[in-house]
C-alpha positions as CSV (number, residue, x, y, z in Angstrom):
1,M,207.5,-233.4,186.7
2,A,209.3,-233.6,182.8
3,G,209.0,-230.5,181.6
4,T,208.5,-228.0,184.6
5,E,211.1,-227.7,185.8
6,H,213.1,-224.5,186.5
7,N,216.2,-223.0,185.9
8,E,219.0,-222.2,188.5
9,G,220.8,-218.5,187.8
10,P,224.2,-218.0,190.1
11,G,223.8,-218.3,193.9
12,G,220.7,-220.9,193.0
13,A,218.6,-218.1,192.2
14,D,215.3,-219.4,190.5
15,I,215.6,-218.3,186.4
16,G,212.3,-219.3,185.7
17,P,211.6,-222.6,183.3
18,C,213.0,-223.7,181.3
19,R,213.3,-222.9,177.6
20,A,211.3,-225.8,176.6
21,V,208.2,-224.4,179.0
22,R,208.5,-220.9,178.0
23,V,208.4,-221.8,174.4
24,G,205.2,-223.9,174.9
25,L,204.3,-220.6,177.0
26,F,204.9,-218.2,174.3
27,V,203.1,-219.9,172.1
28,S,199.7,-220.4,174.1
29,G,199.8,-216.9,174.8
30,W,200.2,-215.9,171.3
31,V,196.8,-218.7,170.4
32,S,195.0,-217.5,173.7
33,V,195.9,-213.6,172.9
34,G,194.5,-214.6,168.4
35,L,191.4,-215.9,170.2
36,G,191.0,-212.9,172.3
37,V,191.4,-210.9,169.6
38,A,188.3,-212.6,167.0
39,G,186.2,-212.7,170.6
40,I,186.4,-209.0,169.8
41,F,184.5,-209.5,166.2
42,L,182.1,-213.0,167.5
43,P,179.8,-211.9,169.9
44,L,179.9,-216.0,171.2
45,M,183.7,-215.8,171.9
46,P,184.8,-214.6,174.9
47,T,187.2,-212.2,175.0
48,T,188.7,-211.1,178.8
49,V,189.2,-214.7,179.2
50,F,191.3,-215.5,176.9
51,L,193.3,-212.5,177.0
52,L,194.3,-213.3,180.9
53,I,194.9,-216.9,179.9
54,A,197.5,-214.9,177.2
55,L,198.7,-212.4,180.1
56,W,199.2,-215.3,182.6
57,C,201.3,-217.2,180.0
58,F,203.8,-214.1,179.4
59,S,204.0,-213.7,182.6
60,K,206.0,-217.0,183.0
61,C,207.5,-216.0,179.7
62,S,208.4,-212.8,178.3
63,L,208.2,-209.3,180.2
64,R,208.2,-207.9,177.0
65,F,204.5,-209.1,176.2
66,H,203.2,-209.4,179.3
67,R,203.6,-205.4,179.3
68,W,202.4,-205.2,176.1
69,L,199.3,-206.9,176.5
70,W,198.8,-205.1,180.0
71,S,198.9,-201.7,178.6
72,H,197.7,-202.5,175.6
73,P,195.4,-199.3,175.3
74,R,192.5,-201.8,173.6
75,L,192.9,-205.1,175.4
76,G,195.0,-203.9,178.6
77,P,191.8,-202.3,180.3
78,P,189.7,-205.6,180.7
79,L,192.6,-207.3,182.0
80,R,193.5,-204.0,184.3
81,Q,189.9,-204.1,186.2
82,W,189.6,-206.9,186.1
83,H,192.8,-207.0,188.6
84,A,192.0,-204.0,190.0
85,H,188.1,-205.0,190.8
86,R,187.2,-208.1,189.8
87,V,185.0,-206.6,186.5
88,I,183.2,-208.5,184.3
89,P,181.2,-206.5,182.4
90,R,177.2,-206.5,182.0
91,R,177.8,-207.7,178.0
92,A,180.7,-210.0,179.1
93,K,178.0,-211.4,181.9
94,V,174.9,-211.7,179.6
95,L,176.4,-213.6,176.8
96,A,178.3,-216.0,179.1
97,L,174.7,-216.6,181.3
98,A,172.8,-217.2,177.6
99,T,175.5,-219.7,176.2
100,M,175.6,-221.9,179.7
101,G,171.1,-221.7,178.7
102,A,171.6,-222.8,175.7
103,S,174.0,-225.4,176.4
104,L,172.6,-226.7,179.0
105,A,169.3,-226.7,176.8
106,A,170.7,-228.1,174.3
107,L,172.8,-231.5,176.6
108,V,169.0,-231.9,178.2
109,L,168.0,-232.5,174.6
110,V,170.8,-235.1,173.1
111,A,171.4,-236.7,176.4
112,D,170.4,-240.4,176.7
113,G,170.2,-239.9,180.3
114,W,170.0,-237.1,183.3
115,T,173.1,-237.7,184.7
116,V,175.3,-235.6,182.5
117,P,173.0,-232.7,181.8
118,L,172.8,-232.5,185.8
119,V,176.1,-232.1,186.5
120,A,176.2,-230.0,183.9
121,G,174.0,-228.0,185.5
122,L,175.9,-227.2,188.9
123,A,178.8,-226.6,187.1
124,M,177.0,-224.3,185.2
125,A,175.0,-222.8,188.0
126,A,178.5,-222.5,190.2
127,V,180.3,-220.7,187.6
128,A,176.9,-218.1,186.9
129,G,176.9,-218.0,190.5
130,F,180.2,-216.8,190.4
131,I,179.5,-214.7,187.6
132,V,177.1,-212.6,188.4
133,T,178.5,-211.8,191.7
134,R,181.0,-210.1,190.6
135,A,181.2,-206.6,189.7
136,S,179.5,-204.8,186.5
137,A,181.5,-202.1,186.3
138,V,184.2,-200.0,188.0
139,P,182.8,-198.5,191.6
140,D,182.4,-194.5,190.9
141,G,185.7,-192.6,191.7
142,D,188.3,-195.9,191.2
143,S,189.7,-196.3,187.2
144,A,191.6,-199.4,186.5
145,G,192.5,-198.2,183.4
146,A,195.3,-195.3,184.0
């Protein structure tokens, strides 16, 4: 597949994606960090999702920025909590569910038929089920923030 080839080091060792892919991942990582930081200040904008995307991008292209984001005093704790315990904070759950509900209601009002709202509603129900079944806090006696 074009653009996803890997470079080989001495002895055929894989040293990661080609330069163009690394640059794309790097740019995507920083765009995601920017969107995640915006989510801190904008009530309906998610934060952790974008930071998880950024963390993944950096894991593929820049160990330096991956470490920076992981250990950042403000941005790192939710990433570490998700990694260790699959925690979704209660506030994020409420916002996600409210946003999905409002989106579905708007879709029902503007859709010409029932097919699109039904498919969207089923997808949102699956996502909502995933969200509500995740922990809302780190279990007692365990700290993912350290």
